C-alpha positions as CSV (number, residue, x, y, z in Angstrom):
1,X,-48.0,-90.2,-96.2
2,X,-51.4,-88.3,-96.6
3,X,-52.2,-87.1,-100.0
4,X,-53.0,-83.1,-99.9
5,X,-55.1,-80.6,-101.8
6,X,-53.2,-77.3,-101.6
7,X,-55.9,-74.6,-101.9
8,X,-53.3,-71.9,-102.4
9,X,-50.0,-71.7,-104.0
10,X,-48.5,-68.8,-106.4
11,X,-46.8,-71.1,-108.8
12,X,-46.7,-69.0,-112.1
13,X,-46.1,-65.7,-110.1
14,X,-42.8,-67.3,-108.6
15,X,-41.8,-68.7,-111.9
16,X,-42.3,-65.6,-114.1
17,X,-41.7,-62.8,-111.9
18,X,-39.2,-64.5,-109.4
19,X,-37.7,-66.1,-112.3
20,X,-37.7,-69.5,-110.5
21,X,-37.6,-73.0,-112.5
22,X,-40.1,-74.9,-110.8
23,X,-39.4,-78.0,-112.5
24,X,-36.1,-78.0,-110.7
25,X,-35.5,-79.2,-106.9
26,X,-35.8,-77.0,-104.0
27,X,-32.1,-77.2,-103.4
28,X,-31.4,-76.3,-106.8
29,X,-33.7,-73.2,-106.6
30,X,-31.8,-72.0,-103.6
31,X,-28.5,-72.5,-105.1
32,X,-29.1,-70.6,-108.1
33,X,-30.5,-67.8,-106.0
34,X,-27.7,-68.1,-103.6
35,X,-26.1,-64.8,-104.9
36,X,-29.3,-62.9,-105.2
37,X,-30.1,-60.0,-102.5
38,X,-33.2,-58.1,-104.1
39,X,-35.6,-59.9,-101.3
40,X,-35.2,-61.9,-98.2
41,X,-37.1,-64.9,-99.5
42,X,-34.3,-65.4,-102.2
43,X,-32.3,-68.8,-101.4
44,X,-35.2,-69.5,-99.3
45,X,-37.8,-71.1,-101.4
46,X,-40.0,-74.1,-100.1
47,X,-41.9,-74.8,-102.9
48,X,-41.2,-76.5,-106.6
49,X,-43.0,-79.4,-108.5
50,X,-40.6,-82.4,-107.2
51,X,-41.1,-81.0,-103.9
52,X,-44.7,-81.0,-104.0
53,X,-44.5,-85.1,-105.3
54,X,-42.1,-85.0,-102.3
55,X,-44.9,-83.5,-100.0
56,X,-47.8,-86.0,-101.4
57,X,-49.5,-82.5,-102.9
58,X,-51.7,-84.3,-105.5
59,X,-53.6,-81.1,-106.7
60,X,-53.3,-77.5,-105.7
61,X,-55.0,-74.1,-106.7
62,X,-52.4,-72.6,-109.0
63,X,-53.0,-68.7,-109.1
64,X,-52.7,-65.8,-111.3
65,X,-51.6,-63.1,-109.2
66,X,-51.5,-59.4,-110.7
67,X,-52.8,-56.1,-109.5
68,X,-54.0,-53.1,-111.1
69,X,-52.8,-50.0,-109.1
70,X,-53.0,-46.8,-111.1
71,X,-51.8,-45.1,-108.2
72,X,-48.6,-47.2,-108.5
73,X,-45.3,-45.8,-107.8
74,X,-42.8,-49.2,-107.8
75,X,-39.9,-47.9,-105.6
76,X,-42.2,-46.6,-102.8
77,X,-44.4,-47.7,-100.4
78,X,-46.7,-50.4,-100.6
79,X,-46.4,-51.1,-104.6
80,X,-44.1,-53.8,-106.1
81,X,-42.5,-54.2,-109.3
82,X,-43.4,-57.8,-109.8
83,X,-47.1,-57.6,-109.0
84,X,-48.2,-53.9,-109.5
85,X,-49.4,-52.3,-112.8
86,X,-50.6,-49.1,-113.9
87,X,-54.1,-50.4,-115.2
88,X,-56.4,-53.2,-115.9
89,X,-55.1,-53.7,-119.5
90,X,-51.2,-54.2,-118.6
91,X,-52.7,-56.3,-115.7
92,X,-54.6,-58.7,-118.1
93,X,-51.8,-59.1,-120.4
94,X,-49.4,-60.1,-117.4
95,X,-52.1,-62.6,-116.3
96,X,-52.9,-64.3,-119.5
97,X,-48.8,-65.0,-119.3
98,X,-49.5,-66.7,-116.1
99,X,-52.4,-68.8,-117.4
100,X,-49.8,-69.6,-120.5
101,X,-47.2,-70.8,-117.8
102,X,-49.5,-73.2,-116.7
103,X,-50.7,-74.3,-120.3
104,X,-47.2,-75.1,-120.9
105,X,-46.3,-77.1,-117.8
106,X,-49.4,-78.9,-118.9
107,X,-47.9,-79.3,-122.5
108,X,-44.5,-80.7,-121.0
109,X,-46.3,-83.3,-119.1
110,X,-45.2,-81.3,-115.6
111,X,-49.4,-80.7,-114.5
112,X,-52.4,-81.9,-115.5
113,X,-55.0,-78.9,-115.2
114,X,-58.0,-79.9,-113.8
115,X,-61.2,-77.9,-115.3
116,X,-64.1,-80.2,-114.1
117,X,-65.2,-82.9,-111.9
118,X,-64.7,-85.6,-114.1
119,X,-61.3,-84.4,-114.4
120,X,-60.8,-84.5,-110.6
121,X,-62.4,-87.6,-110.0
122,X,-59.9,-89.4,-112.7
123,X,-56.9,-87.7,-111.1
124,X,-57.7,-88.9,-107.5
125,X,-58.2,-92.4,-108.6
126,X,-54.2,-92.6,-108.9
127,X,-53.3,-90.7,-105.7
128,X,-52.4,-93.8,-104.0
129,X,-50.1,-95.1,-106.8
130,X,-46.3,-95.6,-106.5
131,X,-46.2,-93.1,-109.3
132,X,-49.2,-90.9,-109.0
133,X,-48.9,-89.1,-112.1
134,X,-48.5,-85.2,-112.8
135,X,-49.5,-82.8,-110.6
136,X,-53.1,-81.7,-110.7
137,X,-53.9,-77.7,-110.9
138,X,-57.0,-76.0,-110.5
139,X,-56.2,-72.4,-111.9
140,X,-57.3,-69.7,-109.5
141,X,-56.9,-66.1,-109.7
142,X,-55.9,-63.9,-106.6
143,X,-57.6,-60.3,-106.9
144,X,-59.9,-60.4,-110.0
145,X,-57.9,-57.6,-111.3
146,X,-56.7,-59.3,-114.6
147,X,-60.5,-59.7,-115.8
148,X,-60.3,-56.6,-117.6
149,X,-64.1,-56.0,-117.7
150,X,-66.7,-58.4,-116.0
151,X,-67.6,-59.9,-119.7
152,X,-64.2,-60.8,-119.7
153,X,-64.7,-63.5,-117.4
154,X,-66.0,-66.0,-120.1
155,X,-62.7,-65.9,-121.7
156,X,-60.6,-66.5,-118.5
157,X,-63.3,-69.4,-118.0
158,X,-62.3,-70.7,-121.7
159,X,-58.6,-70.5,-120.5
160,X,-59.3,-73.1,-117.4
161,X,-59.9,-70.6,-114.6
162,X,-62.4,-72.0,-112.1
163,X,-62.0,-70.0,-108.8
164,X,-61.7,-66.2,-108.4
165,X,-61.0,-63.9,-105.2
166,X,-62.4,-60.4,-105.9
167,X,-59.4,-58.6,-104.3
168,X,-56.1,-59.0,-102.8
169,X,-54.7,-55.9,-100.8
170,X,-56.0,-52.5,-100.7
171,X,-58.8,-51.0,-103.1
172,X,-59.1,-53.1,-106.4
173,X,-61.4,-52.8,-109.3
174,X,-63.8,-55.0,-108.2
175,X,-63.9,-54.9,-104.3
176,X,-61.7,-53.7,-101.1
177,X,-59.3,-56.0,-99.9
178,X,-56.9,-56.2,-97.0
179,X,-55.7,-52.8,-95.7
180,X,-59.4,-51.4,-97.0
181,X,-62.8,-51.3,-96.4
182,X,-66.5,-50.8,-97.9
183,X,-68.7,-52.6,-100.3
184,X,-68.2,-54.1,-103.7
185,X,-67.8,-51.8,-106.7
186,X,-70.6,-51.5,-109.4
187,X,-68.2,-53.8,-111.6
188,X,-67.6,-56.1,-108.9
189,X,-71.6,-56.7,-108.7
190,X,-71.3,-57.2,-112.5
191,X,-68.6,-59.7,-112.2
192,X,-70.3,-61.5,-109.4
193,X,-73.3,-62.0,-112.1
194,X,-71.0,-63.4,-114.9
195,X,-69.5,-65.6,-112.3
196,X,-73.1,-66.7,-111.4
197,X,-73.6,-67.7,-114.8
198,X,-70.6,-69.4,-115.8
199,X,-70.7,-71.8,-112.5
200,X,-67.3,-69.7,-111.3
201,X,-66.4,-70.4,-107.6
202,X,-65.6,-67.2,-105.5
203,X,-62.5,-67.2,-102.7
204,X,-63.5,-64.7,-100.0
205,X,-59.9,-64.5,-98.8
206,X,-58.5,-60.8,-98.4
207,X,-62.3,-59.6,-99.1
208,X,-62.8,-56.7,-96.6
209,X,-65.3,-57.5,-94.0
210,X,-68.7,-55.3,-95.6
211,X,-67.4,-56.7,-99.3
212,X,-67.3,-60.1,-97.8
213,X,-70.8,-60.2,-96.7
214,X,-72.2,-58.2,-99.7
215,X,-71.0,-61.5,-101.7
216,X,-72.5,-63.6,-99.8
217,X,-76.0,-61.9,-99.8
218,X,-75.3,-61.4,-103.6
219,X,-74.1,-64.5,-104.9
220,X,-75.7,-68.0,-104.2
221,X,-72.8,-69.9,-106.1
222,X,-70.0,-71.8,-104.1
223,X,-67.7,-70.0,-102.0
224,X,-64.5,-71.0,-100.1
225,X,-61.6,-69.1,-98.3
226,X,-58.3,-70.5,-100.1
227,X,-56.0,-69.4,-97.3
228,X,-57.7,-67.4,-94.3
229,X,-57.0,-67.8,-90.5
230,X,-59.1,-67.0,-87.4
231,X,-59.0,-63.5,-85.8
232,X,-60.0,-65.1,-82.3
233,X,-56.5,-66.2,-82.5
234,X,-54.2,-63.9,-84.5
235,X,-56.1,-60.3,-84.3
236,X,-56.3,-58.2,-87.4
237,X,-58.6,-57.6,-89.9
238,X,-56.7,-60.1,-92.6
239,X,-57.9,-62.9,-90.4
240,X,-61.6,-63.9,-90.0
241,X,-63.9,-63.4,-87.1
242,X,-66.1,-66.0,-85.9
243,X,-69.1,-64.5,-87.4
244,X,-67.3,-64.9,-90.7
245,X,-66.4,-68.1,-90.2
246,X,-69.9,-69.6,-89.2
247,X,-71.2,-67.8,-92.5
248,X,-68.9,-69.9,-94.4
249,X,-69.7,-72.8,-92.6
250,X,-73.6,-72.0,-93.3
251,X,-72.4,-72.0,-97.0
252,X,-70.7,-75.4,-97.1
253,X,-67.4,-73.7,-97.7
254,X,-63.8,-74.9,-96.7
255,X,-61.4,-72.6,-95.3
256,X,-57.5,-73.3,-95.9
257,X,-55.1,-73.1,-93.5
258,X,-52.1,-70.9,-94.3
259,X,-48.3,-71.5,-93.0
260,X,-47.1,-67.6,-93.2
261,X,-45.7,-66.9,-89.6
262,X,-47.5,-63.3,-89.8
263,X,-50.9,-65.2,-89.7
264,X,-50.2,-67.6,-87.0
265,X,-48.2,-65.6,-84.0
266,X,-49.9,-62.5,-82.6
267,X,-47.8,-59.4,-82.9
268,X,-45.4,-60.9,-85.8
269,X,-43.4,-58.4,-87.5
270,X,-42.3,-59.1,-91.3
271,X,-38.6,-58.8,-91.4
272,X,-37.8,-58.4,-87.3
273,X,-39.3,-61.4,-86.0
274,X,-37.4,-64.9,-85.6
275,X,-39.5,-67.8,-87.1
276,X,-37.8,-70.0,-84.7
277,X,-40.4,-68.6,-82.4
278,X,-43.2,-69.9,-84.5
279,X,-44.4,-73.6,-84.6
280,X,-46.6,-75.4,-86.9
281,X,-48.5,-76.3,-83.4
282,X,-50.1,-72.8,-84.2
283,X,-51.8,-73.7,-87.4
284,X,-53.0,-76.7,-85.7
285,X,-54.8,-74.2,-83.1
286,X,-56.5,-72.6,-86.1
287,X,-57.8,-76.0,-87.1
288,X,-59.2,-76.6,-83.6
289,X,-60.9,-73.2,-83.8
290,X,-62.7,-73.7,-86.9
291,X,-63.6,-77.4,-86.1
292,X,-65.2,-76.4,-82.9
293,X,-67.1,-73.5,-84.2
294,X,-68.4,-76.1,-87.4
295,X,-68.9,-79.0,-84.5
296,X,-66.9,-81.1,-87.0
297,X,-63.9,-81.3,-88.9
298,X,-65.9,-80.9,-92.6
299,X,-64.8,-77.5,-93.1
300,X,-60.9,-77.1,-92.6
301,X,-58.4,-77.8,-95.2
302,X,-54.7,-76.6,-96.4
303,X,-54.0,-73.7,-98.4
304,X,-50.5,-73.0,-97.4
305,X,-49.6,-70.0,-99.2
306,X,-45.9,-71.1,-99.1
307,X,-43.6,-69.2,-101.3
308,X,-46.3,-65.9,-101.4
309,X,-43.7,-63.5,-101.4
310,X,-41.7,-65.1,-98.5
311,X,-39.7,-68.1,-97.8
312,X,-38.2,-69.8,-94.9
313,X,-37.5,-66.4,-93.0
314,X,-41.2,-66.3,-92.4
315,X,-42.5,-69.8,-92.0
316,X,-43.0,-72.0,-88.9
317,X,-39.4,-73.2,-87.5
318,X,-40.3,-76.9,-88.3
319,X,-41.4,-76.1,-92.0
320,X,-38.3,-75.5,-94.1
321,X,-40.1,-77.1,-97.3
322,X,-43.6,-77.9,-98.1
323,X,-43.2,-81.5,-97.7
324,X,-42.8,-80.5,-93.9
325,X,-46.9,-79.9,-94.0
326,X,-46.6,-83.9,-93.3
327,X,-45.6,-83.2,-89.7
328,X,-49.2,-81.8,-89.3
329,X,-50.4,-85.3,-89.2
330,X,-48.8,-86.5,-85.9
331,X,-49.7,-82.9,-84.5
332,X,-53.3,-83.5,-84.9
333,X,-53.5,-87.1,-83.9
334,X,-51.8,-86.0,-80.6
335,X,-54.8,-83.8,-80.4
336,X,-57.3,-86.7,-80.8
337,X,-58.1,-86.1,-84.5
338,X,-58.8,-89.5,-86.2
339,X,-57.6,-90.9,-89.2
340,X,-60.6,-90.1,-91.4
341,X,-60.7,-86.4,-89.8
342,X,-57.0,-86.1,-90.8
343,X,-57.8,-87.3,-93.8
344,X,-60.7,-84.7,-94.7
345,X,-58.4,-81.7,-93.5
346,X,-55.4,-82.4,-95.7
347,X,-57.3,-83.5,-99.0
348,X,-61.2,-84.9,-98.1
349,X,-63.1,-81.4,-97.5
350,X,-61.8,-79.8,-100.6
351,X,-61.9,-82.9,-102.5
352,X,-65.6,-83.1,-101.9
353,X,-66.1,-79.4,-102.3
354,X,-64.5,-79.3,-105.9
355,X,-65.9,-82.5,-106.7
356,X,-69.4,-80.9,-106.4
357,X,-68.6,-77.6,-107.6
358,X,-66.4,-78.1,-110.7
359,X,-68.6,-78.1,-113.8
360,X,-69.3,-81.8,-115.2
361,X,-68.0,-81.1,-118.4
362,X,-66.2,-78.2,-120.2
């Protein structure tokens, strides 16, 4: 079994907004949800802490995920009761609750929050132990909306936040995300300045293309893409163009592969398409594409995004739990990837990246 670093899991959102006890097994969570019908993903969870251990996930980026949408009408259209709030003050407080969830899991011994490169190095020394220890979590933020004003970035840094994407879907307070376009806002430019001073890592996932390139022009600090695929293989603005991928490679970034079916198969329609029509092989196609552009296997990893608002109704047919990520090992080996390259894709690339870019000390 290969150790995995998963660059994108919405653990706190699942616990606090889906009311999932992530200390239980996947089967227990599914059983608990079996009478629930509020969302197609109910009873189809793929991620819990025991399942992460079973999968060989040693470290993940655990997100804070809250959106500020002043136009929010929860019962209509795009907005979500469990995600969208009327202003940044509310989003900030909800996000603080998600951060508190990670702190509480750490107090309970379920996870270890990784704040520094020394934390990560010490944690990695035990990955091959028979009992490898608590799940390592690097706190991340998907959409910077919970940072109420740019100067508040330091407060979040002190809470343990180490990686932030500026936007999620549609226009946010700092940048346009998927489904919108345009440059950074003035607040977004100020936030980048705060991040540069702190040493915060910027995640370019979901950033609209004009804002994406503006970030690269304005921000000299570390960048990555936690969960993004290739537009050449799955058309649509949610995926990266070759130009974007090449720009990330030039900056030393790592791009995490997501396992959401609509990001893997062209024409997939959420709620209509059959997950049986998609294979994990499709993710290997995206791995190949990035490796061909890079000329090596040093810029691709795993950012599964499993249980990111969906369950097995929207995963490849062979992927019924996060433990099934290990099936990618044989798929990549059959395509000629050597053991060292597979290790790099599963954990080595993100390990190298975070050892370099996390602060040496708190």
